[in-house]
C-alpha positions in Angstrom: 0.1 0.0 0.2 1.7 3.6 -1.2 2.7 5.5 1.8 1.3 8.9 2.5 3.9 12.0 3.0 4.6 11.0 6.6 6.5 7.9 7.3 5.0 5.1 8.6 1.2 6.2 7.7 -0.6 4.4 5.0 -2.8 5.4 3.1 -6.6 4.6 3.2 -8.2 2.6 1.0 -10.7 3.8 -1.2 -14.1 2.9 -1.9 -15.1 2.7 -5.7 -17.8 0.4 -6.2 -20.8 2.1 -6.3 -22.6 0.0 -3.7 -19.8 1.3 -1.6 -21.2 4.7 -2.1 -24.5 4.6 -1.8 -24.0 2.7 1.1 -22.0 5.9 3.0 -25.1 8.4 2.1 -26.9 6.4 4.9 -24.4 7.4 7.4 -23.8 10.6 9.2 -23.1 14.3 6.9 -21.2 16.8 7.8 -21.6 19.4 5.8 -19.2 22.4 4.9 -18.3 25.5 2.7 -15.6 23.2 0.6 -17.4 19.5 0.4 -19.5 17.7 2.5 -18.3 14.2 4.0 -20.4 11.7 4.5 -19.3 8.9 7.2 -20.3 5.6 7.6 -19.4 3.3 10.6 -18.9 -0.1 8.9 -19.1 -1.8 12.6 -15.6 -3.7 12.0 -12.2 -3.1 12.9 -10.7 -2.6 9.1 -8.6 0.1 7.8 -10.4 3.0 6.8 -11.8 3.8 3.3 -12.2 7.1 1.6 -13.9 7.8 -1.7 -14.3 11.1 -3.8 -16.8 12.7 -6.3 -17.4 15.5 -7.7 -20.9 16.2 -9.3 -21.5 18.0 -12.6 -22.6 21.4 -11.1 -18.9 22.2 -10.3 -18.0 22.5 -13.6 -16.4 20.9 -17.0 -14.6 17.6 -16.6 -11.5 19.6 -16.1 -12.3 21.6 -13.0 -14.0 18.5 -11.6 -10.8 16.7 -12.0 -8.7 19.5 -9.9 -11.3 19.4 -7.0 -10.6 15.6 -6.6 -7.4 15.7 -6.9 -6.9 18.9 -4.5 -8.9 16.6 -2.1 -7.3 13.4 -2.9 -3.7 14.7 -1.3 -5.0 17.0 1.5 -6.4 13.6 2.3 -2.8 11.9 1.5 -0.6 14.2 3.3 -3.1 15.7 6.2 -6.4 14.1 7.2 -5.3 10.3 6.8 -4.3 10.1 10.2 -7.5 11.1 11.4 -9.6 8.7 9.8 -11.0 6.0 12.4 -10.7 2.5 11.7 -13.9 1.0 10.7 -15.3 3.9 9.0 -15.9 4.7 5.2 -15.3 8.8 4.4 -17.1 10.3 1.1 -16.3 13.3 0.4 -18.5 15.2 -2.5 -16.4 18.2 -3.4 -18.0 21.8 -4.4 -15.9 24.0 -6.5 -14.7 26.0 -3.7 -12.1 23.6 -3.6 -10.6 25.6 -5.8 -10.5 29.0 -4.6 -9.5 28.3 -0.8 -5.5 28.3 0.1 -4.4 24.2 0.1 -3.4 25.0 4.1 -7.1 25.8 4.8 -8.6 23.0 2.7 -6.4 20.2 4.9 -6.9 21.5 8.1 -11.2 22.1 7.1 -11.0 18.0 5.5 -8.9 17.0 8.9 -11.4 18.9 11.6 -14.4 17.7 9.7 -13.1 13.8 10.0 -12.6 14.7 13.7 -16.5 16.0 13.5 -15.1 19.0 15.6 -16.9 22.4 14.5 
């Protein structure tokens, strides 16, 4: 499994199937200005899993891919350590992600994952 930007911390596993994304919609929703975070406790002690999605309302394919890449990098270098085992996380990106400084994006993502206001 690839390493994060910090030694010794594995990257969270990825959600890839539509059924996994739909299952996460049943979980808790944490809304923010930059993204929506859906968190589902699977009830096991497996590694955390994360999925990324950006709706077509956000813009064309180039903009959506940029949003997705920024979110992936923020999880990889900053927020992966805050994810709890046995949870699935789906991050629904918004176009404000493109304008936000990376440090602010990473801090907001980490804060939402920890579920603090």
